[in-house]
C-alpha positions as CSV (number, residue, x, y, z in Angstrom):
1,M,-72.9,-95.8,-50.3
2,D,-74.2,-96.3,-46.7
3,K,-71.8,-99.3,-46.3
4,V,-68.8,-97.1,-47.4
5,L,-69.8,-94.4,-45.0
6,A,-70.1,-96.9,-42.2
7,I,-66.5,-98.2,-42.9
8,L,-65.2,-94.6,-43.0
9,E,-67.0,-93.5,-39.8
10,G,-64.6,-92.3,-37.2
11,F,-61.8,-91.7,-39.7
12,D,-60.5,-88.2,-40.4
13,A,-57.4,-86.7,-42.1
14,S,-55.2,-87.4,-39.1
15,H,-56.0,-91.1,-39.3
16,L,-55.3,-91.1,-43.0
17,L,-51.9,-89.5,-42.5
18,A,-51.1,-91.9,-39.7
19,L,-51.8,-94.9,-42.0
20,I,-49.7,-93.4,-44.8
21,N,-46.8,-92.8,-42.3
22,A,-47.2,-96.4,-40.9
23,L,-46.8,-97.8,-44.5
24,G,-43.6,-95.9,-45.0
25,G,-45.0,-93.0,-47.0
26,R,-47.3,-92.0,-49.9
27,D,-45.7,-94.2,-52.6
28,N,-46.1,-97.3,-50.5
29,A,-49.7,-96.5,-49.6
30,L,-50.6,-96.0,-53.3
31,A,-48.8,-99.2,-54.3
32,L,-50.7,-101.1,-51.7
33,C,-54.0,-99.7,-53.0
34,D,-53.0,-100.6,-56.6
35,G,-52.2,-104.2,-55.5
36,K,-48.5,-103.8,-56.3
37,K,-47.4,-104.3,-52.7
38,K,-48.9,-106.1,-49.7
39,A,-48.6,-105.4,-46.0
40,T,-48.5,-107.8,-43.0
41,L,-50.1,-106.8,-39.7
42,E,-48.5,-107.8,-36.4
43,E,-49.6,-107.2,-32.8
44,V,-47.5,-104.4,-31.3
45,V,-46.2,-105.1,-27.8
46,R,-46.8,-102.0,-25.7
47,I,-43.6,-100.9,-23.8
48,F,-44.6,-99.3,-20.6
49,F,-41.2,-98.0,-19.4
50,G,-38.4,-96.5,-21.3
51,K,-34.6,-97.1,-21.0
52,N,-34.5,-94.5,-18.2
53,V,-37.2,-96.5,-16.3
54,R,-39.7,-93.6,-16.7
55,F,-43.2,-94.4,-17.8
56,V,-43.7,-94.0,-21.6
57,I,-46.6,-91.6,-22.0
58,P,-48.8,-92.8,-24.8
59,G,-50.5,-90.6,-27.4
60,G,-53.8,-89.2,-26.2
61,F,-52.8,-89.3,-22.6
62,E,-55.3,-87.0,-21.0
63,H,-53.7,-86.3,-17.6
64,G,-51.2,-83.5,-16.7
65,H,-47.5,-84.1,-17.1
66,V,-44.4,-82.1,-17.6
67,D,-40.8,-82.9,-18.5
68,P,-38.9,-83.9,-15.3
69,N,-36.1,-81.6,-14.1
70,S,-32.9,-83.7,-14.7
71,N,-31.0,-81.8,-12.1
72,Y,-33.1,-83.6,-9.5
73,Y,-32.4,-87.3,-9.4
74,W,-31.6,-90.4,-7.4
75,E,-28.5,-92.5,-7.9
76,Q,-28.5,-96.3,-8.1
77,P,-26.3,-97.7,-5.4
78,V,-23.1,-99.2,-6.7
79,G,-22.6,-103.0,-6.3
80,A,-24.8,-105.8,-5.0
81,F,-27.3,-105.1,-2.3
82,D,-26.5,-106.5,1.2
83,F,-29.8,-108.1,2.1
84,A,-28.6,-109.1,5.6
85,A,-27.8,-105.5,6.3
86,L,-31.3,-104.4,5.1
87,I,-32.9,-106.9,7.5
88,N,-30.7,-105.7,10.3
89,R,-31.7,-102.1,9.6
90,G,-35.4,-103.1,9.6
91,A,-35.0,-105.0,12.8
92,R,-33.5,-101.9,14.4
93,F,-36.0,-99.3,13.2
94,F,-39.3,-101.1,12.6
95,P,-41.3,-101.5,15.8
96,Q,-40.3,-104.4,17.9
97,G,-42.4,-107.6,18.1
98,L,-43.3,-107.8,14.4
99,K,-42.5,-110.8,12.3
100,L,-39.7,-110.0,9.8
101,P,-38.6,-112.1,6.8
102,S,-35.2,-113.6,6.7
103,A,-32.5,-112.1,4.5
104,A,-32.6,-115.2,2.3
105,Q,-36.4,-114.9,1.9
106,V,-36.1,-111.3,0.7
107,E,-33.1,-111.9,-1.6
108,D,-34.5,-115.0,-3.2
109,G,-38.0,-113.4,-3.5
110,C,-36.6,-110.2,-5.0
111,R,-34.5,-112.2,-7.5
112,L,-37.6,-114.1,-8.6
113,L,-39.6,-110.9,-9.0
114,E,-36.7,-109.5,-11.0
115,K,-36.8,-112.5,-13.4
116,E,-40.6,-112.3,-13.7
117,I,-40.3,-108.6,-14.7
118,T,-37.3,-108.9,-17.1
119,D,-39.0,-111.8,-18.8
120,D,-42.0,-109.6,-19.7
121,P,-40.9,-107.2,-22.5
122,R,-43.7,-104.9,-21.7
123,V,-42.2,-103.9,-18.3
124,A,-38.6,-105.3,-18.5
125,N,-37.1,-101.8,-18.6
126,L,-37.8,-101.4,-14.9
127,F,-34.6,-103.3,-14.4
128,T,-32.7,-101.9,-17.4
129,I,-30.7,-99.2,-15.6
130,K,-28.9,-97.4,-18.5
131,D,-28.2,-94.2,-16.5
132,P,-27.8,-94.6,-12.7
133,R,-28.9,-91.0,-12.3
134,R,-32.2,-91.4,-14.2
135,G,-33.7,-94.7,-13.2
136,I,-33.1,-96.7,-10.0
137,C,-34.6,-99.8,-8.4
138,L,-34.3,-100.7,-4.7
139,P,-35.3,-103.7,-2.7
140,W,-37.6,-103.3,0.3
141,F,-39.6,-105.4,2.7
142,L,-42.3,-104.9,5.4
143,P,-42.9,-107.0,8.5
144,Q,-46.2,-108.8,9.0
145,M,-48.8,-106.3,10.3
146,D,-52.5,-105.7,10.3
147,I,-53.2,-102.2,8.9
148,D,-56.6,-100.8,9.8
149,L,-58.1,-99.4,6.7
150,K,-60.3,-97.2,8.8
151,N,-57.3,-95.4,10.3
152,V,-54.4,-95.5,7.8
153,G,-53.3,-92.2,9.2
154,R,-52.8,-93.5,12.7
155,V,-50.6,-96.3,11.3
156,I,-48.5,-93.8,9.5
157,Q,-48.3,-91.6,12.6
158,Q,-47.5,-94.3,15.1
159,F,-45.5,-96.8,13.0
160,F,-43.7,-95.2,10.1
161,K,-43.0,-91.6,11.2
162,P,-41.0,-92.5,14.3
163,A,-39.0,-95.0,12.3
164,I,-38.3,-92.6,9.5
165,M,-37.3,-89.9,11.9
166,A,-34.9,-92.2,13.8
167,V,-33.2,-93.6,10.7
168,Y,-33.0,-90.3,8.9
169,E,-31.5,-88.3,11.8
170,R,-29.1,-91.1,12.5
171,S,-28.0,-91.3,8.9
172,F,-27.6,-87.5,8.5
173,P,-26.4,-86.0,11.8
174,G,-27.5,-82.4,12.1
175,R,-30.5,-82.9,9.9
176,K,-34.1,-83.2,11.1
177,F,-37.3,-85.0,10.1
178,V,-40.0,-82.3,10.2
179,D,-43.6,-83.4,10.2
180,Y,-45.8,-80.6,8.8
181,R,-48.9,-82.7,9.2
182,E,-48.3,-83.7,12.8
183,G,-51.7,-84.5,14.3
184,D,-53.4,-84.1,10.9
185,T,-53.3,-87.7,9.6
186,D,-55.2,-89.7,12.3
187,G,-58.5,-90.7,10.6
188,Q,-57.8,-88.5,7.6
189,V,-55.9,-90.8,5.2
190,T,-57.5,-93.3,2.8
191,I,-56.1,-95.7,0.2
192,V,-57.1,-95.1,-3.4
193,D,-54.9,-97.6,-5.2
194,E,-56.0,-101.2,-5.7
195,G,-52.4,-102.5,-5.6
196,Q,-51.8,-100.8,-2.3
197,L,-54.9,-102.5,-0.9
198,G,-53.5,-105.8,-2.2
199,L,-50.3,-105.2,-0.4
200,I,-52.1,-104.4,2.9
201,A,-54.1,-107.7,2.5
202,A,-50.9,-109.6,1.9
203,L,-49.3,-108.1,5.0
204,R,-52.0,-109.7,7.2
205,D,-50.7,-113.1,6.1
206,G,-46.9,-112.5,6.6
207,P,-44.0,-110.3,5.6
208,V,-43.8,-108.9,2.1
209,Y,-40.8,-108.0,-0.1
210,G,-40.4,-106.1,-3.3
211,W,-38.6,-103.7,-5.6
212,I,-39.4,-99.9,-5.8
213,S,-38.7,-97.5,-8.6
214,P,-39.2,-94.0,-7.3
215,S,-38.5,-92.2,-10.6
216,V,-41.1,-94.0,-12.8
217,F,-43.7,-91.2,-12.7
218,H,-41.3,-88.2,-12.5
219,G,-43.2,-85.1,-13.8
220,I,-46.6,-86.8,-14.0
221,G,-49.5,-85.5,-11.9
222,I,-51.0,-87.8,-9.3
223,E,-54.3,-88.2,-11.2
224,G,-52.2,-89.5,-14.1
225,D,-50.3,-91.8,-11.8
226,R,-53.5,-93.4,-10.5
227,A,-54.9,-93.7,-14.1
228,I,-51.7,-95.4,-15.3
229,M,-51.8,-98.0,-12.6
230,K,-55.1,-99.3,-14.1
231,T,-53.3,-100.0,-17.4
232,L,-50.3,-101.9,-16.1
233,P,-50.2,-105.7,-16.8
234,A,-52.3,-107.5,-14.2
235,A,-49.8,-110.4,-14.1
236,H,-47.6,-108.5,-11.7
237,N,-48.3,-107.2,-8.2
238,F,-47.8,-103.5,-9.0
239,V,-48.3,-100.9,-6.3
240,L,-48.5,-97.1,-6.4
241,G,-46.2,-95.6,-3.8
242,G,-47.5,-95.7,-0.2
243,F,-46.5,-98.0,2.6
244,D,-43.9,-99.5,0.3
245,L,-42.3,-96.1,-0.2
246,L,-42.3,-95.4,3.5
247,A,-40.6,-98.8,4.1
248,A,-38.0,-98.0,1.4
249,M,-37.2,-94.7,3.1
250,I,-36.5,-96.5,6.3
251,L,-34.2,-99.0,4.5
252,H,-32.5,-96.6,2.0
253,P,-32.4,-93.1,3.5
254,D,-28.9,-92.4,2.1
255,T,-30.2,-93.0,-1.4
256,L,-33.8,-91.5,-1.3
257,A,-33.0,-88.5,0.9
258,R,-29.4,-87.9,-0.2
259,D,-29.6,-84.1,-0.5
260,N,-31.7,-81.2,-1.8
261,Y,-31.4,-82.5,-5.3
262,T,-33.5,-85.6,-4.8
263,P,-37.0,-85.3,-6.2
264,V,-40.1,-84.9,-4.1
265,M,-41.5,-88.4,-3.3
266,E,-45.2,-88.5,-3.7
267,L,-47.2,-91.0,-1.6
268,A,-49.8,-91.1,-4.4
269,S,-51.8,-94.1,-3.2
270,F,-52.8,-92.0,-0.1
271,Q,-55.6,-89.5,-0.2
272,W,-55.5,-86.9,2.6
273,Q,-58.7,-85.3,3.9
274,G,-60.5,-85.7,0.6
275,P,-60.1,-85.7,-3.2
276,G,-57.4,-83.5,-4.6
277,R,-54.8,-83.9,-1.9
278,S,-52.1,-86.4,-1.2
279,L,-49.0,-86.7,1.0
280,Y,-45.2,-86.6,0.2
281,L,-41.7,-86.8,1.6
282,S,-39.0,-84.3,0.5
283,A,-35.4,-83.9,1.4
284,C,-34.8,-80.2,1.6
285,G,-31.4,-79.1,2.7
286,A,-31.2,-79.7,6.4
287,E,-34.5,-81.5,6.8
288,L,-36.8,-84.3,5.5
289,K,-40.3,-82.9,5.2
290,F,-43.6,-84.8,5.5
291,D,-46.4,-82.7,4.2
292,F,-49.4,-82.7,1.7
293,R,-49.6,-81.5,-1.9
294,Y,-52.2,-81.1,-4.6
295,F,-52.4,-83.2,-7.7
296,D,-50.8,-80.9,-10.2
297,P,-47.8,-82.2,-12.1
298,H,-44.4,-80.8,-11.2
299,E,-40.9,-81.2,-12.7
300,L,-39.5,-81.9,-9.2
301,C,-42.1,-84.5,-8.1
302,S,-42.4,-88.2,-8.7
303,A,-44.7,-91.0,-7.4
304,A,-43.1,-94.4,-6.9
305,L,-44.0,-97.8,-8.4
306,S,-43.4,-101.1,-6.6
307,V,-43.8,-104.7,-7.4
308,F,-44.1,-107.1,-4.5
309,G,-44.2,-110.7,-3.6
310,Q,-44.6,-112.9,-0.5
């Protein structure tokens, strides 16, 4: 009796029902018990992203999430990407004197990353764009640079904000980049994502390139975003949005900050001033806002996911 109880320990009515359903119903379950049928078990490949590129929330997910508001979306650019034009834009708006990759390096590297992802059925849907208004994927790069982990906020303030302001206001005449945290980032931003730390380490050795999917975590709270990152396949250099997203904004302002109906872009790998706060970018009518937000899930908010190479 003790042996039977030990086998049944941890099982309840919900598990029994799940087993019956997995076997195709009550009749199949009874036939299996009577020896009239047999079942074959196979390993199930976990699919992390759906056909709309959004993360597939598993059963038992303990972090806050809501349905994304489908009225807020990004659109996948039509046609092939012009990598030479991306390099030229980077050369114009990134600070001068930093080592940039060549267009061929970025294009060839991004194509190799795309193949690595699409060959992995667990994450292949990152590049399966079924609806250009639901899931998008954009190439990006960063020049070689040494980011001081003790003062991430100063790097954001001195390096990225001026570049984003310049490219956004040039791309959308009459609109303004508004920094609601001006003077509040120096010494007050830390990195909480291991992937982002890996990206920063790689940047010390040379330029980095990658793909970014800004809609992957649409509607999922920041705590959930960070928890999910720890479950993604370690075979790929995945990064929770931070410096990669800032770079993508410089390279793709027309896509990411199109109008008021683009989602809020959470910089979820950044922690601002302490636990419970992060930073974001949001295109709101006549301005692009840079500000902070708390971790609660929202139908208009999405953290980004990148994969990078070098």
